[in-house]
C-alpha positions as CSV (number, residue, x, y, z in Angstrom):
1,M,23.0,55.6,-6.6
2,T,20.7,57.9,-4.2
3,P,17.2,57.5,-4.7
4,T,15.3,60.5,-5.6
5,P,11.7,61.2,-4.0
6,L,9.9,60.1,-7.1
7,H,11.8,56.7,-6.5
8,R,10.7,56.3,-3.1
9,R,7.3,57.3,-3.9
10,T,6.7,54.7,-6.7
11,V,8.3,52.1,-4.1
12,L,6.0,53.1,-1.3
13,Q,3.3,52.9,-4.0
14,A,4.0,49.3,-4.9
15,G,4.7,48.0,-1.4
16,S,1.2,49.5,-0.2
17,L,-0.4,47.9,-3.4
18,A,1.5,44.7,-2.7
19,L,-0.2,44.9,1.4
20,L,-3.4,45.6,-0.1
21,L,-3.4,43.0,-2.4
22,G,-2.5,40.6,0.3
23,S,-4.7,41.8,2.7
24,A,-7.3,41.4,-0.1
25,Q,-6.1,37.6,-0.1
26,I,-6.2,36.7,3.3
27,A,-9.7,38.4,3.7
28,R,-11.0,36.6,0.8
29,G,-10.0,33.0,2.1
30,A,-8.8,29.9,0.7
31,S,-11.3,27.9,-1.4
32,I,-12.0,24.4,-0.7
33,V,-11.8,22.1,-3.8
34,A,-12.6,18.5,-2.5
35,V,-12.4,16.6,1.1
36,R,-12.0,12.7,1.0
37,I,-11.6,10.1,3.4
38,W,-9.4,6.9,3.0
39,P,-10.6,4.4,6.3
40,A,-8.2,1.2,6.5
41,Q,-6.9,-0.8,9.7
42,D,-3.5,0.7,8.9
43,Y,-4.5,4.2,9.5
44,S,-7.4,6.3,8.3
45,R,-6.4,9.7,6.3
46,V,-8.6,12.8,5.7
47,T,-7.5,14.9,3.3
48,I,-8.8,18.7,2.9
49,E,-7.9,20.3,-0.7
50,S,-7.5,23.9,-1.3
51,D,-6.5,26.8,-3.6
52,Q,-4.7,27.9,-1.0
53,P,-2.2,26.6,2.0
54,L,-4.0,26.5,5.0
55,R,-3.2,27.6,8.1
56,T,-4.4,25.4,10.9
57,Q,-3.9,24.5,14.7
58,Q,-4.4,21.0,16.3
59,T,-5.3,20.1,19.7
60,F,-5.3,16.1,20.2
61,V,-7.6,14.8,23.4
62,P,-6.9,11.4,24.6
63,E,-10.1,10.6,26.6
64,P,-12.3,10.2,24.9
65,P,-10.1,10.3,21.6
66,R,-10.8,13.1,19.5
67,L,-8.5,15.6,17.2
68,A,-9.8,19.2,17.2
69,V,-8.2,20.9,14.0
70,D,-8.8,25.2,13.6
71,I,-8.6,26.2,10.2
72,E,-7.9,30.1,10.1
73,G,-9.0,32.8,7.9
74,M,-12.1,30.6,6.5
75,D,-15.8,30.6,7.1
76,L,-17.6,27.6,6.9
77,N,-18.7,26.5,3.7
78,P,-20.8,23.1,2.1
79,Q,-17.5,21.7,0.9
80,L,-16.0,21.4,4.4
81,R,-19.7,20.4,5.4
82,E,-19.3,17.2,3.0
83,L,-16.9,15.6,5.7
84,V,-19.7,14.7,7.8
85,G,-21.6,12.7,5.8
86,K,-18.3,10.9,4.1
87,V,-17.3,9.2,7.4
88,Q,-18.2,5.2,6.7
89,P,-19.8,3.1,9.5
90,D,-16.7,0.6,9.1
91,D,-14.3,3.3,9.4
92,P,-12.0,1.2,12.0
93,N,-10.4,4.6,13.7
94,I,-12.9,7.5,12.8
95,A,-16.3,7.7,14.5
96,A,-17.8,10.7,13.3
97,I,-16.4,14.1,11.8
98,R,-18.2,17.5,13.4
99,V,-17.7,21.0,11.4
100,G,-18.8,24.4,12.6
101,Q,-18.0,28.1,12.7
102,F,-15.9,28.4,15.9
103,Q,-15.5,32.1,15.4
104,P,-15.5,34.6,12.4
105,G,-12.6,33.8,10.3
106,L,-12.1,29.9,12.3
107,V,-13.6,26.8,11.2
108,R,-13.2,23.9,13.6
109,L,-13.3,20.2,12.9
110,V,-13.6,17.6,15.6
111,L,-12.6,13.9,14.7
112,D,-14.3,11.6,17.1
113,L,-12.3,8.1,17.1
114,K,-13.1,5.0,18.0
115,R,-10.0,4.1,19.6
116,E,-7.0,5.9,20.7
117,A,-4.6,7.4,18.0
118,R,-1.4,8.7,17.1
119,P,-2.6,12.0,14.7
120,Q,-0.4,13.2,12.1
121,V,-1.2,16.8,10.8
122,F,0.4,18.1,8.0
123,S,0.2,19.8,4.6
124,L,1.6,18.9,1.0
125,P,2.3,21.3,-2.1
126,P,0.4,21.1,-5.2
127,V,1.6,18.0,-7.5
128,A,0.4,16.5,-10.2
129,S,-3.6,17.4,-10.5
130,Y,-3.8,18.2,-7.0
131,R,-3.8,21.4,-5.6
132,N,-2.6,22.3,-1.8
133,R,-3.9,19.6,0.7
134,L,-4.1,19.2,4.5
135,V,-3.7,15.7,5.5
136,L,-5.1,14.4,8.5
137,D,-3.7,10.9,9.3
138,L,-5.2,8.6,12.2
139,Y,-2.5,6.1,13.5
140,P,-4.1,3.5,15.7
141,A,-1.8,4.0,19.1
142,Q,-1.3,0.3,19.3
143,A,-0.2,-0.9,15.8
144,L,-1.5,-4.4,14.6
145,D,1.0,-7.1,14.8
146,P,1.3,-8.1,10.9
147,L,2.3,-12.0,11.5
148,A,-0.5,-12.1,14.9
149,T,-3.1,-10.6,11.8
150,L,-2.1,-13.4,9.0
151,I,-2.6,-16.0,11.8
152,A,-6.1,-14.9,12.8
153,E,-6.9,-14.6,8.9
154,R,-5.8,-18.0,8.2
155,S,-7.9,-19.7,11.3
156,G,-10.9,-17.5,10.7
157,G,-10.5,-16.0,13.9
158,A,-10.5,-11.6,14.9
159,T,-7.5,-9.9,14.1
160,P,-5.5,-9.7,17.2
161,A,-3.7,-6.6,18.6
162,A,-0.1,-6.8,19.1
163,N,0.1,-7.9,22.4
164,E,-1.9,-10.7,22.3
165,G,0.0,-13.0,19.8
166,E,1.1,-16.6,20.8
167,S,4.8,-16.8,21.6
168,D,5.1,-18.7,18.0
169,P,2.1,-17.8,16.1
170,L,3.4,-18.8,12.9
171,G,5.3,-22.0,14.8
172,A,1.2,-22.7,16.3
173,L,-0.3,-22.2,13.0
174,I,1.8,-24.5,11.1
175,Q,1.0,-27.2,14.0
176,R,-2.6,-26.4,13.5
177,Q,-2.5,-26.9,9.6
178,A,-0.6,-30.1,10.3
179,Q,-3.2,-31.5,12.5
180,A,-6.2,-30.5,10.3
181,D,-4.5,-32.3,7.1
182,A,-3.6,-35.4,9.3
183,P,-5.6,-38.6,8.2
184,A,-8.6,-39.0,10.5
185,A,-7.5,-42.1,12.2
186,D,-4.2,-40.4,13.1
187,K,-6.2,-37.5,15.3
188,P,-6.4,-37.6,18.7
189,T,-9.9,-37.9,20.0
190,P,-11.0,-34.3,21.2
191,A,-12.2,-33.8,24.9
192,P,-15.5,-33.3,26.2
193,D,-15.6,-29.8,26.5
194,T,-14.6,-28.7,22.4
195,T,-16.2,-25.3,22.5
196,I,-12.9,-23.8,20.4
197,A,-12.7,-26.5,18.2
198,R,-16.1,-26.4,17.1
199,S,-16.0,-22.7,16.6
200,E,-13.3,-22.8,14.4
201,P,-14.3,-22.9,10.2
202,P,-13.0,-26.0,8.5
203,A,-9.7,-25.1,7.0
204,P,-9.4,-24.0,2.9
205,P,-8.9,-26.5,0.5
206,A,-5.3,-27.0,-0.5
207,T,-3.4,-27.8,-3.8
208,T,0.0,-29.4,-3.5
209,A,2.7,-28.5,-5.6
210,T,5.9,-30.6,-6.0
211,T,9.1,-29.1,-5.0
212,P,12.7,-30.9,-4.4
213,T,13.1,-31.5,-0.3
214,R,16.3,-30.2,0.7
215,S,18.3,-32.2,3.2
216,G,17.5,-30.7,6.6
217,G,14.9,-29.2,5.8
218,T,12.3,-28.4,8.0
219,D,8.3,-27.6,7.8
220,R,7.6,-23.5,7.8
221,I,4.9,-21.4,6.2
222,I,6.1,-19.5,3.2
223,I,4.9,-16.2,3.0
224,V,4.8,-14.3,-0.8
225,A,4.4,-10.4,-0.1
226,L,1.8,-8.9,-2.5
227,D,1.8,-5.3,-3.3
228,P,-1.0,-3.6,-5.2
229,G,0.9,-0.5,-6.3
230,H,-0.8,3.1,-5.3
231,G,-4.1,3.6,-3.5
232,G,-5.7,6.3,-2.2
233,E,-4.6,9.4,-2.9
234,D,-2.8,8.2,-5.3
235,P,-5.1,6.5,-8.3
236,G,-1.8,5.8,-10.3
237,A,-2.2,5.5,-14.3
238,I,-5.6,6.3,-15.8
239,G,-7.1,4.9,-18.5
240,P,-8.8,6.7,-21.2
241,R,-12.4,4.5,-20.1
242,G,-11.1,6.4,-16.5
243,T,-10.1,2.8,-15.2
244,H,-7.7,3.5,-12.2
245,E,-4.4,1.8,-12.2
246,K,-4.7,1.0,-8.1
247,D,-8.4,-0.7,-8.5
248,V,-7.2,-3.2,-11.2
249,V,-4.4,-4.1,-9.4
250,L,-5.9,-4.4,-6.0
251,K,-8.4,-6.8,-7.7
252,V,-5.5,-8.9,-9.2
253,A,-3.6,-9.0,-5.7
254,H,-6.7,-10.5,-3.9
255,L,-7.5,-13.2,-6.5
256,L,-3.4,-14.2,-6.5
257,R,-3.9,-14.1,-2.5
258,E,-6.8,-16.7,-2.5
259,R,-4.5,-18.9,-5.1
260,I,-1.4,-18.6,-2.7
261,N,-3.3,-19.4,0.5
262,A,-4.9,-22.1,-1.2
263,T,-1.4,-23.8,-2.1
264,K,1.3,-26.0,-0.3
265,I,4.9,-26.3,-1.5
266,D,6.5,-29.6,-0.8
267,G,3.6,-29.6,2.2
268,N,4.5,-26.4,3.6
269,P,1.4,-24.4,3.8
270,M,1.7,-20.6,1.8
271,R,0.4,-17.7,3.3
272,A,-0.4,-14.1,1.1
273,Y,0.8,-11.0,3.1
274,M,-0.7,-8.0,1.4
275,T,1.0,-4.4,2.1
276,R,-2.9,-2.9,1.2
277,D,-5.7,-5.0,1.0
278,A,-8.2,-1.6,0.6
279,D,-8.0,1.3,-1.3
280,F,-5.5,3.4,1.0
281,F,-2.3,5.1,0.6
282,V,1.3,3.1,1.4
283,P,4.7,5.0,1.2
284,L,7.2,3.2,-0.6
285,A,9.6,2.6,2.2
286,T,6.6,1.4,4.3
287,R,6.2,-1.1,1.6
288,V,9.3,-2.8,2.0
289,A,9.3,-2.5,5.7
290,K,6.3,-4.6,5.7
291,A,7.7,-7.3,3.9
292,R,10.3,-7.4,5.9
293,R,8.7,-7.7,9.3
294,V,6.8,-10.8,8.1
295,Q,10.0,-12.0,6.6
296,A,8.2,-12.3,3.4
297,D,10.2,-15.6,1.0
298,L,9.3,-13.0,-2.3
299,F,7.7,-10.0,-2.4
300,V,5.6,-9.1,-5.7
301,S,4.5,-5.6,-7.1
302,I,1.8,-5.4,-8.9
303,H,1.0,-2.7,-11.4
304,A,-0.4,-1.7,-14.4
305,D,1.8,0.2,-17.4
306,A,1.1,3.8,-18.8
307,F,2.3,5.8,-21.8
308,S,1.7,8.8,-23.7
309,N,1.4,6.7,-27.0
310,P,-1.7,4.9,-26.8
311,D,-0.4,2.3,-29.0
312,A,2.0,1.2,-26.5
313,H,1.0,-2.4,-25.8
314,G,1.8,-5.5,-23.5
315,A,3.2,-6.9,-20.0
316,S,6.6,-6.3,-18.1
317,V,8.6,-7.5,-15.5
318,F,11.2,-5.6,-13.5
319,A,13.9,-6.4,-10.8
320,L,16.5,-4.1,-9.3
321,S,19.5,-3.0,-10.9
322,Q,22.4,-2.3,-8.5
323,G,23.6,0.4,-11.4
324,G,22.2,1.7,-14.6
325,A,18.8,0.8,-16.1
326,S,18.5,-1.6,-18.7
327,S,17.1,0.6,-20.9
328,S,15.9,4.2,-21.6
329,A,11.5,2.5,-21.0
330,A,12.7,1.0,-17.5
331,R,14.5,4.0,-16.1
332,W,12.0,6.4,-17.0
333,L,9.5,3.9,-15.6
334,A,11.7,3.6,-12.3
335,N,11.3,7.5,-11.8
336,K,7.6,7.5,-12.5
337,E,7.1,4.9,-9.9
338,N,9.2,6.3,-7.6
339,K,7.4,9.2,-7.3
340,A,4.5,7.9,-5.9
341,D,5.7,9.1,-2.4
342,L,4.9,12.6,-3.9
343,I,1.0,11.8,-5.2
344,G,0.0,10.1,-2.1
345,G,1.4,11.8,0.6
346,V,4.5,11.7,3.3
347,N,4.9,13.3,6.3
348,V,8.8,13.0,5.8
349,G,9.4,14.6,9.1
350,V,7.9,11.9,11.0
351,Q,8.8,8.5,9.2
352,D,10.1,5.8,10.9
353,R,14.0,5.7,11.2
354,H,14.1,2.1,10.4
355,V,11.5,3.0,7.3
356,Q,13.9,5.7,5.9
357,R,16.7,3.3,6.4
358,A,15.0,0.8,4.4
359,M,14.5,3.2,1.2
360,L,19.0,3.1,1.7
361,D,19.7,-0.7,1.9
362,M,21.3,-1.8,-1.0
363,S,20.4,-5.2,-2.3
364,T,22.6,-7.6,-2.6
365,T,23.9,-9.7,-5.6
366,A,22.4,-12.9,-4.5
367,Q,18.9,-10.9,-4.0
368,I,18.7,-9.5,-7.5
369,N,19.7,-12.9,-8.9
370,D,16.7,-14.6,-7.3
371,S,15.0,-11.5,-8.4
372,L,15.7,-12.3,-12.2
373,K,15.3,-16.1,-11.7
374,L,11.5,-15.1,-10.3
375,G,11.5,-12.7,-12.8
376,G,12.2,-15.1,-15.6
377,V,9.5,-17.7,-14.7
378,L,6.7,-14.5,-14.4
379,V,7.5,-13.4,-18.2
380,G,7.2,-17.1,-19.4
381,E,3.8,-17.6,-17.6
382,I,2.4,-14.1,-18.4
383,G,4.0,-14.7,-22.0
384,A,1.6,-17.8,-22.7
385,M,-1.3,-15.8,-22.1
386,A,-0.5,-12.2,-22.9
387,K,1.3,-10.0,-24.9
388,L,4.7,-9.0,-23.6
389,H,6.3,-5.9,-23.9
390,K,10.0,-6.9,-24.1
391,P,10.5,-11.2,-23.7
392,R,13.1,-10.6,-20.4
393,V,13.4,-9.0,-17.2
394,E,14.5,-5.3,-17.4
395,Q,16.0,-3.8,-14.1
396,A,15.9,-0.4,-13.2
397,G,16.2,1.3,-9.7
398,F,12.7,1.0,-8.3
399,A,12.5,2.1,-4.5
400,V,10.0,-0.6,-4.0
401,L,12.3,-3.5,-4.7
402,K,15.4,-2.5,-2.6
403,A,14.6,-5.2,0.4
404,P,18.2,-6.5,0.4
405,D,17.1,-9.8,1.7
406,I,13.9,-10.8,-0.3
407,P,13.7,-11.7,-3.8
408,S,11.4,-9.0,-5.1
409,V,9.6,-7.8,-8.9
410,L,7.4,-5.6,-10.1
411,V,5.1,-6.5,-12.6
412,E,3.3,-4.7,-15.2
413,T,0.5,-6.3,-16.0
414,A,-0.2,-4.4,-19.3
415,F,-0.9,-0.8,-20.5
416,I,-4.0,0.6,-19.2
417,S,-3.3,3.6,-21.5
418,N,-4.0,1.3,-24.2
419,P,-7.6,1.3,-25.0
420,E,-7.9,-2.3,-25.8
421,E,-5.4,-3.8,-22.9
422,E,-7.7,-1.4,-20.8
423,A,-10.5,-3.3,-21.9
424,R,-9.0,-6.5,-20.8
425,L,-7.6,-5.7,-17.6
426,R,-11.4,-4.5,-16.5
427,S,-12.4,-7.9,-17.0
428,S,-12.9,-10.5,-14.6
429,A,-11.9,-13.3,-16.8
430,Y,-8.4,-11.9,-17.6
431,Q,-7.8,-11.0,-14.6
432,E,-8.5,-14.5,-13.3
433,Q,-6.0,-15.3,-16.1
434,L,-3.3,-13.0,-15.1
435,A,-3.6,-14.3,-11.0
436,D,-3.1,-17.9,-12.3
437,A,0.1,-17.0,-14.5
438,L,1.5,-15.3,-11.8
439,M,0.8,-18.4,-9.3
440,R,2.5,-20.6,-11.8
441,G,5.3,-18.5,-11.9
442,I,5.4,-18.4,-8.0
443,V,5.4,-22.2,-7.9
444,R,7.7,-22.9,-10.7
445,Y,10.6,-20.5,-8.6
446,F,10.1,-22.2,-5.4
447,A,10.5,-25.6,-7.6
448,K,14.0,-24.9,-8.3
449,N,14.6,-22.5,-5.6
450,P,13.2,-23.7,-2.3
451,P,12.9,-21.4,0.3
452,L,15.6,-20.3,2.6
453,A,15.4,-21.6,6.0
454,R,13.9,-19.0,8.5
455,S,13.0,-18.6,12.5
456,R,9.7,-19.1,12.1
457,T,9.7,-23.1,12.1
458,V,7.8,-26.0,14.0
């Protein structure tokens, strides 16, 4: 069909109108909705949320370390100025933020850093309650060694850098622990110069749990990876009173960590390793990779459930399924939890290949069987102090449970969407009871399933 002059004129007019609207949109610029900073030892994140995608260019200067980010098509506004006052003094990565109108239509952010960093700058499309987000992640250039961190925390020392650890840090920890627990008469007389020994705080009190001693067993540290769900940009479920899941589960995890660190299994010290110990976001695959890096004996992910019906109530325990989910509710929950990376925001293009592979690892039948055993004792202990949603361990394809060599469970402590259960989750007494129940379950599991031998022995 040959276009008529009228048809061509109409198309040209429509095109001109589109160009005018586009120019007006660009001239108007994006509006900043919110700015946030999430400081943590692992990395610090700066988030700029806007009603339109932001066009940026960034430059990293290594000495002194700083990141400059130019935002195009924008004039300086009060929302961006708020970033300056949001930097916390104890932020381990960001010293200060400067913001100014570099030239008309271009705003420059400068992040002055406390240490050398590996910055990542990326954009996230709208998802859930968030609009467009510009994310600036500041990773320390030299990542901390998680095993050395465990040692430092237990001995009361400063957190060491990756290259400052001992040749066998876990073996050294067990040896020091054994010396601290030995009778006074058996301890060697200290040398005259005991400055280092005197500077160390006394060892924390330990509770001893009885477990069968395996033939050929060796003294070693037992590591339980605790995984408080969500964090940072991802609040998780939100209760009727505004309670954030990420805050509640972090408190429960801290309480459980205290109990684990003060417990021994057949004379072997226990140590809790947390995938996050503050309010920051950790991608699902990174949680799994962290647990595997410290060779954890167990992995316990702690959450608080939510549903559209506020009458839903009770705690639940889940293990991984290689096949289908054990119920439609389990499948729905796994799908919801597996979307955490979309909410929290992951720079998929630069994920470490080992971290990416962790998401693809297929858990073995043995791992799932051990996970079901762990889940079974946890169901029993939680059911003795709280209502259960289901009186058995359920299974579904939770991404965070995919460590092929670590028994892993996900605990939904209660329905935060239920007003009564939200009130209980906010209660310090209830949080203590939950931590006690989880601790009893872990001890009961090891009583029947002594931890496997690892390379981290004395």
